[in-house]
Legacy VTK file of the C-alpha trace (Angstrom):
# vtk DataFile Version 3.0
C-alpha trace
ASCII
DATASET POLYDATA
POINTS 443 float
-3.958 35.366 26.929
-0.628 37.039 26.620
1.917 35.186 24.515
5.003 35.765 22.638
6.039 34.151 19.140
9.994 33.973 18.465
10.552 33.745 14.932
8.260 35.594 11.979
8.583 32.945 9.315
6.007 30.901 7.819
5.353 29.037 11.102
5.607 31.947 13.429
3.732 34.664 11.503
0.898 32.369 10.850
0.638 31.228 14.369
0.809 34.570 15.842
-1.543 35.813 13.718
-4.125 33.285 14.193
-3.892 33.425 17.917
-4.303 37.397 17.613
-7.532 36.734 15.735
-9.053 34.933 18.737
-8.376 38.167 20.668
-5.169 36.990 22.584
-2.466 39.707 22.652
0.366 38.476 20.655
4.111 40.034 20.533
6.168 38.351 17.269
9.871 38.511 17.639
12.626 38.619 15.165
16.052 39.505 15.103
15.340 40.790 11.542
15.212 44.543 11.779
13.865 45.128 8.190
11.395 42.226 8.219
9.979 43.555 11.809
9.652 47.065 9.972
8.407 46.013 7.018
5.742 43.736 9.006
4.387 46.953 10.992
4.168 48.574 7.506
2.280 45.805 6.509
4.633 44.150 3.981
4.555 40.583 4.515
7.883 38.399 3.615
5.642 34.980 2.601
2.592 34.577 0.202
-0.224 32.811 2.045
-3.736 33.400 1.180
-5.600 35.600 3.507
-2.332 36.183 5.715
-1.828 39.671 4.456
-5.244 41.271 5.605
-5.490 39.479 8.837
-1.931 40.534 9.866
-2.885 44.360 9.151
-6.116 43.738 10.817
-4.919 42.500 13.949
-1.920 44.921 13.727
-4.260 47.914 13.504
-6.411 46.576 16.518
-3.332 46.136 18.798
-3.861 42.467 19.265
-0.593 41.793 17.184
2.644 43.399 17.667
6.108 43.225 16.298
9.350 43.642 17.987
13.267 42.713 17.784
13.383 43.163 21.992
12.864 39.782 23.534
13.266 41.247 26.736
10.355 43.476 26.754
8.278 40.601 24.873
8.946 38.261 27.877
7.843 41.075 30.236
4.513 41.372 28.568
3.726 37.837 28.028
3.633 34.329 30.245
3.703 32.058 27.137
6.353 32.129 24.528
6.440 30.093 21.474
9.984 28.905 19.919
9.186 29.017 16.203
12.707 29.762 14.644
14.300 27.269 11.728
15.639 24.336 12.335
17.659 24.046 8.948
19.264 20.754 7.537
22.683 19.884 8.966
25.110 18.678 6.788
24.776 14.991 8.390
20.698 15.588 7.504
20.076 16.209 11.245
18.114 19.119 12.033
20.338 21.968 13.302
18.884 23.402 16.708
21.371 26.208 17.137
18.589 28.834 16.545
16.352 26.950 18.892
18.636 26.676 21.777
19.715 30.251 21.239
16.182 31.350 21.975
16.408 29.278 24.927
19.507 31.003 26.411
17.606 34.685 25.849
14.591 33.076 27.576
16.605 31.807 30.474
18.714 35.282 30.426
15.371 37.560 30.534
12.512 35.804 31.845
10.975 37.654 34.858
8.148 35.765 35.821
7.027 31.913 35.606
6.531 31.008 32.019
5.300 28.017 29.728
7.980 27.600 26.930
6.581 25.923 23.810
8.729 24.248 21.195
6.913 24.851 17.659
9.906 24.295 15.504
9.944 20.755 14.077
12.596 19.350 16.629
14.248 16.057 17.299
12.906 13.777 19.895
14.965 14.916 23.087
14.733 18.461 21.953
12.580 19.760 25.138
15.301 18.683 27.536
17.840 20.528 25.970
15.905 23.511 25.812
14.993 22.805 29.383
18.561 22.638 30.431
19.625 25.787 28.725
17.076 27.750 29.972
17.844 26.301 33.621
21.663 26.977 33.016
20.943 30.457 32.188
18.562 31.009 35.580
21.135 29.531 37.635
23.590 32.033 36.447
21.750 34.960 37.564
20.577 33.330 40.908
16.878 33.614 39.466
14.289 31.323 41.263
11.667 31.162 38.574
9.428 28.434 37.303
8.895 27.191 33.641
7.585 24.442 31.583
8.688 23.187 28.197
5.814 21.913 26.203
6.044 20.394 22.243
3.106 21.698 19.888
4.142 20.526 16.416
2.308 22.468 13.823
0.781 20.373 10.840
-0.063 23.426 8.541
0.145 22.780 4.907
1.332 25.988 2.829
-1.342 27.372 0.852
-4.116 26.605 3.526
-2.329 27.480 6.650
-4.992 29.808 8.002
-7.920 27.488 7.659
-5.492 24.519 8.704
-4.886 26.602 12.159
-8.216 27.990 12.781
-9.948 24.611 11.773
-7.340 21.796 13.118
-7.439 18.234 12.354
-5.909 17.803 15.330
-4.035 19.952 18.133
-1.088 17.903 19.482
0.262 18.875 22.869
3.144 17.143 24.565
3.811 18.043 28.364
4.988 16.484 31.481
3.461 19.159 33.695
-0.431 19.233 34.352
-0.619 22.728 34.997
1.210 23.679 31.778
-1.357 21.150 29.819
-4.049 22.957 31.137
-2.582 26.366 30.206
-2.426 24.770 26.991
-5.966 23.723 26.513
-7.206 27.057 27.726
-5.021 28.573 24.699
-6.360 26.299 21.985
-9.822 26.115 23.506
-11.192 28.389 20.638
-9.895 26.370 18.017
-10.717 23.149 19.845
-14.473 22.950 20.490
-14.757 19.402 19.635
-12.524 18.294 22.240
-11.226 15.215 20.465
-9.153 17.205 18.281
-6.879 18.403 21.046
-4.480 15.533 22.014
-2.372 15.222 24.895
0.633 13.303 25.542
4.098 12.974 26.693
6.719 15.334 25.038
8.945 13.008 23.360
5.712 11.321 21.716
4.553 14.971 20.628
8.096 15.488 19.038
8.010 12.337 17.440
4.398 12.956 15.714
5.457 15.733 13.532
8.191 13.725 11.988
6.000 10.228 11.607
3.409 12.431 10.071
5.299 14.152 7.253
7.284 10.684 6.933
4.021 8.836 6.061
3.010 11.511 3.994
6.048 11.792 1.803
5.780 7.794 1.879
2.382 7.830 0.220
4.004 10.141 -2.514
7.185 7.911 -3.105
5.115 4.887 -3.551
2.803 6.161 -5.580
5.604 7.577 -8.082
6.977 4.071 -7.935
3.963 2.652 -9.033
3.928 5.075 -11.815
7.346 3.996 -12.722
6.061 0.510 -13.049
2.720 1.458 -14.677
4.984 2.990 -17.491
6.976 -0.345 -18.125
4.197 -2.920 -17.967
1.617 -0.574 -20.240
-0.896 0.274 -17.259
-2.140 3.440 -16.403
-1.473 4.927 -12.885
-4.381 7.573 -13.545
-6.701 4.401 -13.495
-4.791 2.732 -10.526
-4.892 5.642 -8.650
-8.795 5.695 -8.717
-8.953 1.723 -8.368
-6.920 2.064 -5.112
-8.100 5.451 -3.692
-11.822 4.285 -3.333
-10.458 1.978 -0.673
-11.121 4.237 2.599
-8.265 2.553 4.422
-6.117 4.182 1.707
-8.040 7.382 0.467
-7.024 9.743 -2.408
-4.914 12.205 -0.498
-1.170 11.900 -1.368
-1.499 9.269 -4.127
-1.218 11.632 -7.196
1.860 10.578 -9.371
4.139 13.733 -10.312
7.888 14.792 -10.415
8.633 14.683 -6.626
7.704 16.462 -3.345
9.694 19.383 -2.147
8.889 22.269 0.118
10.246 23.332 3.718
9.198 20.064 5.634
8.872 16.882 3.575
12.684 16.679 2.339
14.043 18.104 5.579
12.074 15.756 8.135
12.314 12.840 6.264
15.830 13.042 6.298
15.758 14.130 10.259
13.884 11.175 11.022
16.259 8.990 8.970
19.228 10.488 11.145
17.198 10.365 14.630
16.696 6.168 13.873
20.177 5.967 13.129
21.346 7.657 16.001
19.348 5.484 17.815
20.743 2.117 16.362
18.172 1.801 13.901
18.641 1.285 10.068
15.205 2.838 8.686
15.090 1.099 5.221
11.751 2.361 4.163
12.179 5.937 5.090
15.532 5.882 3.273
13.861 4.500 0.292
11.241 7.143 0.468
14.043 9.849 0.089
15.830 7.943 -2.583
12.626 7.419 -4.718
11.829 11.039 -4.325
15.404 12.246 -5.675
15.270 10.209 -8.331
11.692 11.214 -9.579
12.489 14.981 -9.752
14.443 13.686 -13.134
11.335 11.864 -14.610
10.440 14.698 -16.647
13.997 15.450 -17.954
14.310 11.819 -19.093
11.146 12.233 -21.089
12.418 15.314 -22.773
15.722 13.965 -23.518
13.840 10.710 -24.923
11.827 12.831 -27.262
14.660 15.706 -28.198
18.137 14.136 -27.493
20.667 14.607 -25.287
21.983 17.778 -26.849
19.371 20.188 -26.282
20.989 23.407 -27.913
18.801 25.431 -29.647
15.809 24.210 -28.183
13.417 26.518 -26.053
11.018 25.043 -23.461
8.250 27.087 -21.544
7.641 26.160 -17.832
4.566 26.447 -16.219
4.843 26.278 -12.533
7.952 27.093 -10.293
6.785 26.690 -6.562
6.829 23.379 -4.777
3.046 23.150 -4.783
0.236 25.684 -5.646
-0.806 28.578 -3.625
2.509 29.348 -2.512
5.905 31.205 -3.349
8.055 28.663 -1.620
10.465 27.026 -3.898
12.549 25.376 -1.351
13.489 21.579 -3.003
11.046 22.470 -5.610
11.252 19.939 -8.716
11.298 22.737 -11.216
14.906 23.575 -10.095
16.078 20.348 -10.619
14.286 20.043 -14.163
15.029 23.563 -15.253
18.962 22.942 -14.338
19.181 19.900 -15.775
17.579 21.494 -19.358
19.738 24.330 -19.337
22.829 22.058 -18.626
22.230 20.349 -21.706
21.822 23.659 -23.552
18.206 24.445 -23.678
16.544 27.786 -22.922
13.566 28.241 -20.488
10.914 30.758 -20.511
9.150 30.345 -17.290
5.865 31.541 -15.549
4.411 31.256 -12.085
1.919 33.132 -10.527
3.884 33.650 -7.409
7.288 32.282 -7.132
9.255 34.034 -10.067
10.849 36.573 -7.859
11.985 33.753 -5.359
13.519 31.903 -8.736
15.388 35.119 -10.067
16.491 36.210 -6.718
17.646 32.801 -5.034
16.782 29.450 -6.582
17.457 29.918 -10.249
19.776 32.874 -9.538
22.446 32.947 -12.178
20.915 30.683 -14.617
21.580 32.808 -17.714
19.342 30.292 -20.006
16.276 31.267 -17.843
13.886 34.073 -18.551
10.475 34.838 -16.822
7.406 36.068 -18.593
3.876 37.965 -17.859
1.790 35.225 -18.644
1.464 31.451 -18.963
1.108 32.142 -22.648
3.891 34.168 -22.887
6.194 31.281 -21.726
4.896 29.242 -24.916
6.059 31.764 -27.638
8.395 29.987 -30.108
8.865 26.867 -27.481
9.492 23.578 -28.781
7.338 21.898 -25.953
5.529 23.041 -22.745
6.233 21.673 -19.194
3.708 21.511 -16.481
5.244 21.412 -13.154
3.087 22.934 -10.513
-0.642 22.235 -10.612
-1.861 25.904 -10.524
-5.670 26.416 -10.554
-5.128 28.858 -13.790
-3.388 25.887 -15.440
-6.394 23.416 -15.088
-8.715 24.708 -18.109
-6.333 26.781 -20.563
-7.101 27.582 -24.178
-5.716 24.699 -26.157
-5.749 26.561 -29.264
-4.088 29.480 -27.997
-1.307 27.031 -26.912
-1.084 25.204 -30.263
-0.421 28.713 -31.962
2.227 29.928 -29.820
4.122 26.414 -29.502
6.410 25.844 -32.285
5.274 21.890 -32.031
2.255 21.207 -29.903
4.296 19.037 -27.459
3.027 18.789 -23.662
5.237 17.225 -20.854
2.655 17.174 -17.920
4.454 16.623 -14.343
1.100 16.302 -12.569
-1.189 14.455 -15.053
-3.332 17.397 -15.318
-4.648 16.790 -18.610
-6.658 14.016 -19.736
-4.749 12.147 -22.597
-7.681 11.117 -24.966
-8.816 14.925 -24.832
-5.282 16.289 -25.732
-4.846 13.619 -28.605
-8.411 15.221 -30.013
-6.896 18.422 -29.712
-3.908 17.678 -31.842
-1.238 17.451 -29.048
1.568 15.149 -28.571
1.137 14.406 -24.820
3.684 12.701 -22.169
2.719 11.928 -18.906
3.863 10.395 -15.912
3.005 6.667 -15.097
1.618 6.164 -18.602
3.468 4.049 -21.526
4.974 5.886 -24.195
3.478 5.156 -27.550
LINES 1 444
443 0 1 2 3 4 5 6 7 8 9 10 11 12 13 14 15 16 17 18 19 20 21 22 23 24 25 26 27 28 29 30 31 32 33 34 35 36 37 38 39 40 41 42 43 44 45 46 47 48 49 50 51 52 53 54 55 56 57 58 59 60 61 62 63 64 65 66 67 68 69 70 71 72 73 74 75 76 77 78 79 80 81 82 83 84 85 86 87 88 89 90 91 92 93 94 95 96 97 98 99 100 101 102 103 104 105 106 107 108 109 110 111 112 113 114 115 116 117 118 119 120 121 122 123 124 125 126 127 128 129 130 131 132 133 134 135 136 137 138 139 140 141 142 143 144 145 146 147 148 149 150 151 152 153 154 155 156 157 158 159 160 161 162 163 164 165 166 167 168 169 170 171 172 173 174 175 176 177 178 179 180 181 182 183 184 185 186 187 188 189 190 191 192 193 194 195 196 197 198 199 200 201 202 203 204 205 206 207 208 209 210 211 212 213 214 215 216 217 218 219 220 221 222 223 224 225 226 227 228 229 230 231 232 233 234 235 236 237 238 239 240 241 242 243 244 245 246 247 248 249 250 251 252 253 254 255 256 257 258 259 260 261 262 263 264 265 266 267 268 269 270 271 272 273 274 275 276 277 278 279 280 281 282 283 284 285 286 287 288 289 290 291 292 293 294 295 296 297 298 299 300 301 302 303 304 305 306 307 308 309 310 311 312 313 314 315 316 317 318 319 320 321 322 323 324 325 326 327 328 329 330 331 332 333 334 335 336 337 338 339 340 341 342 343 344 345 346 347 348 349 350 351 352 353 354 355 356 357 358 359 360 361 362 363 364 365 366 367 368 369 370 371 372 373 374 375 376 377 378 379 380 381 382 383 384 385 386 387 388 389 390 391 392 393 394 395 396 397 398 399 400 401 402 403 404 405 406 407 408 409 410 411 412 413 414 415 416 417 418 419 420 421 422 423 424 425 426 427 428 429 430 431 432 433 434 435 436 437 438 439 440 441 442
């Protein structure tokens, strides 16, 4: 099939590349000329395992093209995906200006019947606005062309996006047109040999499904973090509680690991957007607002532990930080807990030596830019040289089995603050570390 993807960010590039991998002819469109030139030269703007090789292979094969010309892309294709950003507005709602701008360009430039697919995460009712915008532009041209707007929310996890797309848990399609639904079934057929994975519904329900999915996962995280905070105060061990409740199949082990808060491009934005959708509809979303509040407070938990141990004034103190990205296997630092932790520590006079396998350039260029108390080192052990303590914030694989003897030698004092409860407390004590974790009472 022939399709175009507008937007070469995380969702758009993964989507286009995976469709091309299955033999479709895909044109990826972006207004950023430098990004398009880089993609043609094999330079990928994001880190995602397996993506770079797949992009290069399909570009060389001719199944994947990159352009800034949406008019040419529309001529070549009969399905167009809108995969541009929906940044958070000042009131917490999703900003649809980029989505509607693409809809406008589609109406101005389409030359044959099309299926228009909303891939961006958008509020309920967006498909109607996209349809109205396209039709308005067609009417201006006097063009009698047929199109359908379909909702196809994405459920990609950063760090495993290729696998998620190629072997999806489910493909959700919202369409009010039987012909458009059949087109989408044909497009996704190679990915959904088990037809139970293809879930057809109306457009508004599909739009709502994405927000509901992210909100319930965020709820599990905030709930478990709240349980962890209670455990600390009553003398229970949240790690044992987690095992006890996770063994219940109705609950499961996913998203019940205590930590220092969720981040990334989806959960924070989508939780707030869903709350705003509810409030605009006259409903007070008490649980959703609580999820958000717990998460914001949780990002400061490690800081409170450091202050409790070293005092409010951290002048002259150095801390080694392991992990900057909001989760492993990505360089994404949007809403990462590390930003809050590092800024709060340096505000109190501390110096930070940070290490992350992929996210240090992002930190240096954007998220911690201008924070002169932060330096970046070449290895996890270099971050510990002369440090008063180590803080583990992101649970990268290379942090799972470190050389604890080398850590003790490099640290000024053998103190660890574990924001992901990755290590075993008894083992740490045997090795001579002062070990602080989340959800366990301080001795």
